[in-house]
N, C-alpha and C positions, 0 to 999 in steps of 0.2 A: 528689596531686590531690584537690581538695575538690568535693563536690557542693553546688551552690547557693551556696557561699561563705559560708554562715552559721556562727555560732559552733559549732554542734553538728555540722557536716559531718564525714563520715568521710574520713580520709586513705587513699586507695586506690592512689596511685601516687607515686613520686618517682624521680628519676634525675639525670642530668647534662645540661647544655645548652651549646650554643654557637650562637647565631643569626647568620645571614648575611642581609643585606638592604641597603636603600639608605642612603646617608649623606645626611642632609637638612640643609641650611643655609639656613633661610628668611631673606629680607630683602625686606620690602615686596612689590612685585610682580615681583621678579627671577625669572629662570628657574632651575629646579633641575636639577642633573645627577645622575643615578643610575647607578652602576656596579655590576654584579653579577658574581660569580665562581662557578664550579662548585667545590664542595668535597665531601669525603666526607660521607655522611649524618650530620647533627648529632645530638648527644645533648642531652637537656634536664635541667636541674637544678632550677629553681625550682618551687614549688608552683603549681598552677593553680586558679583559681576558675571554676566552671561556672555560668552563669546564663542561662537556667533549665534547663540540660542535666541529664540523668539519667545512669545507669550506662552506657547505650548510647553516649552521647556521650563518656564517659570512655574507653571502649575505642576509639572512633574517634580520640580524641586520641593514645592510645598508638600506634595504627597510623601516625599522621602523623609520629611521631618519626623514622621511618626514611626520610622523604621529603626530598629536597633542597628548598631554598627556591625560591619562584617567581621568575620573571624580571621581575617588576614588583612594586610595592608591594602590589597586589591582584591575585590570580590572574585570568587572562583566561578567557573561555568557550572551549569546544572550538572547534577550527578550523572555520570556515565557519558557526558558530552565532552568532546574535545574542543578546546579553545581555538577559534579560527586564527590562522597564522597569516600575517601580512608582511609584505616587503617594505621595511621602514628605513628612512635615512634622515636622521635629525642631528644637526650639528650641535656642538657644545655652545651654550648661550644662556641668557637669563631664563630662570625656570618658567616664568609665565609665558615667555615667547616659545619655549620648547613644548609646553603643554598645548599651546595653540596650534603649533605645527603638528603635533601628534593628532589632535582633533581633526585638523584639515586632512591629513593623510588617511586617517581611519574613518573619516566621514561621521564623526561623533559631535555631540553638543557638549561644550565644556562649561561647567558652572563652578566659579571659584571667586572668593573675595580677594580683591587686589592686594590688600595688606598682607595676606598670607604668603604671597610669592615675592613681594617686593624685596629686592636685595639678595635673593637666593639665586644660585646658579645651578644649571643642570649639565650632566656629562653628555657626550655624544652617544647616541643610540642608533644602531643600524643593524640590518640583517633581517632574517626571517624570524619574526617574533609575534607572540600574541599581544593584544592590547594590555592584558594584565601584566605580562612580563615587561613590556615597555614602560608602563607606569611605575612598576616596581623599581626599575633602574633610574628613571627620571627623579623619583621622589626619595631615593636612598639618601639618608643623612639629613633630609630637609625638616624632619619633625612633622610631616604632613601625611595624611592618609587619603586614599582614593576609593571610591565605590562606583562600579559600573552598573547602571540600571537601564537596560534596553539600549537606546542610542545616546544616553546621557552619561557623562562622567562628572561626579561630584568630588570636589577636593575640600577637605576639612583639616583642622589642626588635630594631630594625634595628642591624646591626653593620658595622664596617669590613671591607673585603676582607681575606682572610687570605693569607699567603704561600703560594705553590705552587699557587694556584687559577688556572684559566683565565679570563681576562677576556672577557666578552661585549661586544658593541658597546654603547656608552652609549645610554641612553634619555633624551630630553629631555622634561620635563613642565612645563607652566605651572600653578602653584598659586595660590590666592587668598592675600591677606595674612593674617597672624595676626589672629584675631578679638579685638577689644577687649571687655573685660568692664566692666560698669557700675560696679563698685566697684574696678576695677583701674586701672593707669596709663593715661593718655591718650597715644596715639601722636602726638607733635607737639603742635600747638595746636588741632587740630580733633577734638573728641570725637564719636564716633558713637553712643554708648549712654549711658544714664543710668537710675538707679533712683529718683531723687528724686521724679519726678512720679507714679509708679505703684507703687512698692515692688517692681517686677519689673524684670528686666534687659531693657530695651526700647530699640529704636532711636529716636533723637531725631527722625528723619524720619518715624516712625510715630506720634509723640505730638502730639496737637492742643492743645498748651499751649506757653507760652514757657519754655524751659529753656536756661540758659547755663552752660557748664562751663569753669572755669579749672583746667588741669592742672598737675602738678608742674613740667613744663618751663617753662611760662610764669611760674609763681611764681618760679622760680630766675632766669630770664632778666631779669625786671623787678625783682629784688631786693626783693620784698615782705617786710616784716617784721611786718605785721599783716594781719588779714583784710580790713579796709577798704582797704588798699593793694592787695591782690590783686584787688579788684573795681573799681579805678579806671577800667579800660577796658571795663566792662560797662554797656551802655546801660540807662537807666531806674532805675539804682541811685545814690542820692546818698551817696557814700562819704566826702566831705570836708565834714562838717557840724558838726564840733566842733573844727576847727583841728588844730594839731599836738599832739594829745592821744593818748597811747598806753595809757592805763589801761584803757579799754574800746573795743570796736568798736561805734560807733554809726552806724546806717545808716537810710535811708528808701527806700521803694520806690514808684515811680509817683505821687509827689506826695502820699502819705498816710502816716500813722503818727506815733506819739509816740516820738521817738528815745530818750527816757529810760526808758520803761516797757515797750515792746513786747517780747514774747518771740519772737524771729525766728530764733534759731540752733538747729540740730539737728545732732547728732553721731552718725554711723553709724546714722541712721534714728530716733533717739530725741531728744526735746526736751531741750535744755540748760536746766535750771531756774534761776531767779534769784530774789533777794530783792526786796522792795518798794522799798528805798532804794538803797544803794550796793553791795550784794552781787550783782555781775554777773559771770558767767563769761567767760573769755577763753582761747581755744585758740591756741597758737602755730602759724603756718603750717608751720614745719619738721616738725611731726608729721603733716602731712596729705598725702594723695595727690591729692585734688581739693577744690576749693571750687565748689559749684554753687548756682545761684540759680533758684528756681521763682517765676515772676511770677504774681501773682493769688492767689486763695484756695487754701489748702492744708488746710483743716479736715477735708475728707472723709477724709483719711488720717491726719492728725496731731492732730486735735482743735483745741485752742486755738491760734490762729495769726492774725497780723495780715492784714488784707485785701490789702495791696499785694504781699506776697510773703515768702518765707523764704530763709534761707541754709542749705544742707545741706553739712556738712563730712564728708568721707570720710577716715578715718585710714589710716595705713600698715598693711598687712596682712602676716602671715607669707608667706614665699615659699619655693619649692623650690630655686631656684637660689641659689648662694652670693652674698651681697651684703655688701660692706664699704665704708663711706664715712666720711671725716673731713673736716670743714669748719671753717675758721678765718676769722673776719672782723674787720676793724678799720675804723673810720670816723669820721665827724664826731662832735663832742662826746665825745671819748675813748671811743667805743664799742668794746668788745671782746667777742667771743662765739665759742663753739666748739660744734660739734655732732658727734654720732656716730650712725651708722645701720648696723645689721648684721642679717642674716637668712640663712636657709637651712634645709636639712633637718637634723634631729637624729638620724636613724637611717638605716640602709641602705635600707629599703624605702620611705622617704619618708612614712610615716604620721604622723610628727611633724615639724613645722616651726615656726620662730620668727621674731620680729622684735623688735629692741630699738633704740629711738630715744631719744637724750638731748640736752639742750641746756643751756648756761650762758651768761648774758649780764650785762654790767654797762656802764652808760653814764651820762653826764650828759645834760641836755636843753638845748634852745635857751634855756630860761628859767633865770636864775641861781638858785643855791641849791636845785636840784632834781636828782634822780637816778632811775634805774630799774634794777632788778635782776630776774633770773629764773633759776630752775633747774627743769628739767622732765625727766621720764623716763617712757617709755611702752613697757612690755614686752607682748608678745602671743605666744601659742602656739596652734597649730592641731593637732588630732588628727583624722585621717581614716582610720579603721580599714578602710573600704571605700569603693566609689564612691557608696554611698547615704547616707553619714553624714559630717558634718564638724562639729566643735565648736571654736570659736575663743574663747579666754579673753583679754579685753582689760583692761589696767590703765593707770591714768594718775595721775601726781602732778605737781603744779606749785606752786612757792612763789615769790611775788613779795614780797620783803622791803620794797621801795619801789615806788612807783607813778607816778613822774614827776610832771609838773605837771598840776594839774586846776583851776586858777583861771579867772577870767573878767575881761574888761576892759570898761569903759564904752563906749557908742557914741561919745561925744565923745572924740576922740583916736584913734579907729580908723576907723570908716566915716563919721563926722561930724567937721567941723573943731573944733579946740580952740584957744583963744587962746594957749595955751602950747606949741602944736605937737603933733605926733603922739606917742603913747606909745611908748616904746622896745620893740622886739620881745622883748628879754630881761627885761622888767619883771616882778617877782614881787610879787604882791599879798597873799601869805600871811605866815606867821611861821616862820622856820627852826627855832625851838625848840618850836613847837606842832604844825606840820604833820607828819603821819606816815601811812603806809599799809602794811598787812601783810595779804596775802591768801594763803590756802592752798586749793587745790582738789584733790580726789582722787576717783577712781572705780574700780570693779571691776565687770565684767560679762562677758557671754558672748553669742555668736551661735551658734545651733544650727540646722543643716539636716539633715533626715532624710527620706529618700524612703519614703513609705508604700506601701501596696498600689496597684498600678495606676499611674495618672498623677499621683497626689497627693503633694505634698511639704509637710512641716511646717517652718515657719520660726519661730524664737523668739529675740527679742532682749531681754536684761535688763541693766539698769545700776543700780547703787547710786552715788549722787553725794553728796559731802560738800563743803561750803565753809564757811570761816569768815573773818571780816574784823575787823580792829581798825584804825580810822582816825580821825584828827582833822584838822581843817582850819580855817584862818582864810581867809575869802574876801570878795569884794566884794559889797556889797548894792546900792549906787548911788553916783553921783558927785554931790557936794554942789554948790550953786549957784555956789561960787567957782571951779568948773571945775578944781580941782587936788586936792581932798581926797576920798578914798574913805571912805565909810561901810562898815564891815565887820561881819561876824558871826563867831562861834566855834561850831564844831560838832564833836561826837565821836559815834562810832557803833560799837557792837559787835554783829555780826550772825553768825548761824549758820544753815546750811541742811542738811537731810538729805532726800534724795529717792530714790524708787524708781520705775522705769519698766519695765513688762513688756509687750511687744508680741508677741502670738502670732497667727500667721496660717497658713492652709492654702491652698496654691496648686496649681492643676491645670488641665489642658486638657480640653476636650470638643469634639466635632465634631458638628454638626447640619446635614446637607446641605452647602451651600457655605460655611457659617459655621464658623469656628474660634473658640472661646471660651477665653480665659485668665482663669480665675476666681480671686479672692482673697477669703477670708472671714477677718476679723480681730477680735481683742479687744485693746484698748489700755487698760492700767491704769496710773494715775499717782497718786503720793502725795507731796506736798511739805510739809515742816514747817520754817517759817522763824521765827526769833526775833530780836528786836532790843532793845537798850537804847540810847537816844539822848539826848544833851543838846544844847540849843541856846540861845545867848544872844548878847549884844552883845560886840564886840571894839573895841579902840582904833582910831581913824581913822588913815589913812596918807596922807602927803603924796606926790603923784606926783613932785614935783620934788625933794624931800629926804626919801626914805623912811627911817624909823627902825625897823629890824628888832630893836632891843633892847628894845622895849616889853614889859612883862609882860602875859601873857594869862591871864585868870582862866578856869579850867575850869568850864563851866556845870554845874549839877546836872542829873540825869536829868529829862527832860520827857515822855518817852513810852517805853512798853515793850510793843509788840504781840507777840503770839504767834499766828501764822497757820498753819492747817492746811488744805490743799486736796486733795481727793480727786476724781479724774475717772476715769470708766469710759466707754470708747467702743466701740461695736460697729459694724463697717463691712463693706461688701461692694463689690467692684469687678469689673467685667467688661470685658475688652479683647477686642473682636470684630474679626476679620479676615475679609474676603470679597473676594478678588481684590485690586484696587487700593485698596479702602476699609479704613480702620481707625477703629473707634469706641472710646470709653472712657466708661463709665457708673459712677457711684459714689454710694452713699448711706451716711450715718453718723448714729447717734444717740449723743449724749453726755449723761451725767448727772454733775453736779458738786455737791459739797458743800464749802462754804467756811466756816470758823470763825475768827473773829478775837477774841482776848481781850486786853485791855489792863489790866495790873495797876495801873498808875499812875492812869489815868483812871477805872477801874472800869467801862468800857464793853465789853460783850460783844455781838458781832453774829453772826448765822447767815444763810447764804444757800444755797439749794438750787434748782437749775434743770435743765431738760432742753432741749437744743438739737438740732435736726436740720439737717444740711447735705448738699449734694449737688453733683454735677458731671456734665456731659454734654458730650462733644466728638466731633468727627468730622474726619477728614483723608482726602484722596483723592490718591494718588500717580499722576502721569502718566509715560509712558515717557520724556519729555524731561527728567525730574528735577524738575518743578514739582509742589508739593503744597500746595494751598489748604486751610485748616482754619477751624473755628469752634468756640467753646466757651462754656459758661455755668457759673458756680460760685458758691457762697455760703460765708460764713465766720462765725466767732464768736471773740471774744477777751475773756475775763473781765478786768475792770478791777481794779487793785489799790488804787484810790483810795476813800476813805470820805467820805461826805457829812458836813459838820459837824453836821447834824441827827441823825446816828447811823445812818442807813439805808445799807446797801451799795448800790453802783451795779450795774445790770444789765450784762451783757457787751455790748460793741459788736458790731454785726452788719454784714455787708456782702454785696454781690453784684457780679459782674463779667460783662460781655459782652466777648468777644474774637474778632476776626477776623484771620486772618493768612495768610501765604504763606511756605513754606519751599522752597528751591531747592538741589538738589545735582546739578550736571552729571553725567550718567552716566559711570561709570568714574573719578570723581575723589573726593577726600575734602573738597572744598570745601563750605561750608555758608553759605547766605545766608538770613536770617530777617527778615521784616517783620511787625509786629503792630500792630493798631489796637485800642484797648480803651476801655471806658466802665465805671467802677466807682463805687459809692456806698457810703459808710460812714455808718451810723446809730447812734443812741444816743451821739453825741459830746457831751462835756461842754461846757456853756456857762453863762454867768452866770445866776443866779436873779434874775429881775426883781422878785420879791416877797420878797427875802431879809430875814430878821430876824437873821441871823448873818453876820459878815464872811466873805468868800470862799466863800459857799454857791454850789453849782452844781446844775444840773439837766441831764438827758440828753435835751434836745430839739434838739441840734445835728445838723448833717448836712454832709458834705463829698462833693463829686463831683469826679472827675478823669477827664479824657479825654486821650488821647494817642496818639502814633505812635512806634514804636521800630524801628530797623533795626540789624542786625549782620551783618558779613561776616567769615568766618574761612576762610583759604585758604593753601595753599602753592603758589604759581605755578610754582616751580622747586625742585629739590632743594636743601635747605639754606636756603630762603627762606620765612619766615613773615610773614603779614600779617593783622592784625585791625583792624577799624574799627567804630565805633558812632555812632549818632545817636538822640537822644531829644527829642521836642517834646511838652510837657505843657501842659494847660489846666486846672489844678486851681482849685476855687472852693469857698468856704464858702457853702453854699446855705441853711442854716438856722442862726440864731444870735441870741442876745440881746445880743451885744456889738458892738464896732466892726469886727469882722472879717466881718460879713455881706456877701456878694457880693465878698469880697476873696480874694486868693491866700493860702494857708496860709503861715505863717512859714517862712523859710529854703528854700523850694522854688523852684529856678530853672526858668524856662520852657523853656530849651533847653540841652542839653549835647551835646558831640561829642568824639570821640577817635579816634586812629589810632596804631597801633604796627606797626613792621616790624623784622625782624632778618634778617641774611644771613650765612651762613658761607662764607668764601672757601675754594675747594677746590684751587686750583693756584697756582704761583708762589711767591715768597719769603714771602708772607703766608698761605700755606695753614694752616688751623687757626684763623684769626682770625675771630671773629664780631662784626659791628658791628650795633648796634640803637639805636632811638630812637623816641620817641613824643611826641605833642602832645595835651593835654587842655584842653578849653574848657568853662567853666561860665558860664551866662548870669546876668543880674541876678536878685536875689531881694530879699525884704524882711525886716527884723528885727522889725517890730511888726505886730500884727493889723490896724491901720488902713492899712498899706502906705504909711507916710510916711517911714520910715527905709530907704533903699535900700542894699542890699549890692552893690557894683560887680561887674561881670563880670570874669573873669580867664581867661588862657590861659597854661599852663605847659608846658615841654618837659622830657622825660626822655631819658637816654642810657645806653648800655651798651656795654662792650667786654669780650670774653672770648677768651682764647687757650689753646689746647691745648698744654701743655708737651711732650707727646710728640713734637711736630714738631721740637723742638730736640734732644731726647735720647730715644731709644727707651725707656730705663729709666724715664722719667717718664710713660709711657703711662698714661692714666687720670687725670692731674692737669690741672686747669684753673685759670687765674687770671683773675678777673673784676673789673671796676670798674663800679659802678652810680652814676649821678648823678640824683637827683630834683630837679626844679625847677632845671634846668641854668643858667638865666639869673637865678636868684635873684629871681623876680617876687614882689612884695609883694601879698598878697591876704588877705581876711578871711572868716570865717564867723561867723554870729550865729544864735542860737536864741530870742532875745527882746531887747527893748531893754535896754541895759547888760549884755548877755550875749554878748560877742563875743570872738573869738580870732584870732590870726595863723594863717594857713595855713603849711604846712611850707616853710621856706626851703631854700636849696640844701644838699643833704645828700649826702655821698660815702660809699660802702661798698665796700671792697676785700675780695674773698673768694678764698681758696685752697681748692679742693675736690679731694680725692684719693679715687678709687674703685679698688678692686682685687678 
């Protein structure tokens, strides 16, 4: 036995053990059957941690060893006596930490072996409860039993009934479902918790902000191969704005944002850095547990971030339970890929656990003479020496030797008529001998959680990120007046990026009267170093009707060589306040940035230093009928990577948003309905300089306003039936500009989008184990040019899915599934455009067959 559980604790007792208690098999809201037996007095073998017990409690533990186990998971009070009721407030957290918190609030001594609680999580428990009821809720589904003896609480492993024991009458208990964790798997399609909006494990229904979560199950069911495909059914997110291009994930939120330059992706709570040109990171969905979207400004917690929203990626984490998965897929365009996912405990006491995820892929693309390849591996290991400390080391490596098609097509022949007819979907505007793409990205970092004295916990995330890129490309500049000849350019670029991000925060709870405060104090440090050498020049023209791909391409000489270093330090504070049915969130942040750009070729050096303040305020009120109206206000900033031709750096764009909404979760269900109305304004937008003395000179006097309404429904109306639907109506407008876009809709932004997806698993009959699914996505009209004269037609496409559990045919195949996903089922032709003569075909009909085996 150890006192206090610390490294220097003295071992004063050891022996043998055999614990008897309930056998718990949790499943949703099913009822649990506990069967208990009388056995001879058990002996105990494992070492015990006592926190905060002293020597007296150790002796009490020794006396308990001769006592038979209780006839319930938690001992009952003496006959005829009522269990004392306490006012408790325990947040969802690791089980050991939650038990310690209960002991603190109830003034009890806790005796538990560290290995029993390592890796286990406990749900939130609050309200007027007895100690027995609180323990029952905390331990539900953990496989552990508790016994209260005076002022001591003993935790032991529940065991199977042993032979020879006398069986007591069964006791039936109703227990709550397993508690979802913000960075863990989503149970079904409806997430209940998220950490993206607050950096704390918070209920979505308690958060007065727009948060959308796409979990692993939905990603697999819809066959998403890219982040933008995983978000196709998320309202307010423009996910198909660059056609059937797989090299980057380019998105826009709520009608704002520059799709080519915004930094909008965050991985495990830290920003994914990017270069200024083509060095853009991309994470494969196979490596992720969740893809989350936070709508509106996120700068108060993350620093530089676009006004419309961010995408937060949550990677797969080490697990205690043994996990093995192999997946093999084949599909359209000679697509072949294989994945492997494994995890589990590395030692007997569970203090070490791991996760290893790997993927390999190779495919052609819908465009002739182009391919894509990828190899990635993501190892992770967690060390949890006790309930107060956990350290997870995360690594990631990805190599993309080829990057698919990345060209563009002119407006004439796509969204506009061409006298020679439409351009073929598989038309290639580049050069097979010149075009190349080779990207490598790698990272190493850690996540540390350590409970400090009292109610405070230290969280620290660190990641070193490295990327390099070598690419060359011949592409379209414009269509000449003969309507058949493409003017083209030749470009090559070598880029490298090294970045470090360190986010340190202290989190704790405080109570003041009827108010409960969950406080976060954080310091966010970022440093990016990006270098590039680029050459740009003219390339031979290409005939649309008779393309000659054998033309020699002259490699241009180097035309620019920027060296950019950005340092950012952000200090932030957040308070989540709870009082009865009310929840508030308040946040403030101060960022200081230093940006240095040196260009060896041009001889131009620029320096920029600025301080920005951002904030957020929101409130939500939950009613007993499940309705929760909310309101919020937030501001943002995002440094621009563009240089003025005059040599001066541009200031960061800034923004503000008002949002009013309604969340609804019918009591006793996991259904979630959200409705949001917003008004956001982005300032310091680049616009043409009316007094320009240099070509392409810009000034920051532009402004964009976007108002809109968004609705999302996520529910499981019946067991095995999932349904999600979304609707977005936007009214974006350029409110200040020196160009033709004044009072016009921003390029490529559709006014209305809508989607619905459903899947259902058959449970009986000859088709038992078959899941059928399908969805419809609609995107309204948009414009390809600032003056809104080139109209991008609206389109509606359908998707479909079939999945069959092979274990229904042969029990030996249990855990194996065979799935078929079809995107754009009816092969609808549609287009996306980001500028005049900058258009692409949308994804045509694409099939993907996947064999997945888990054991």
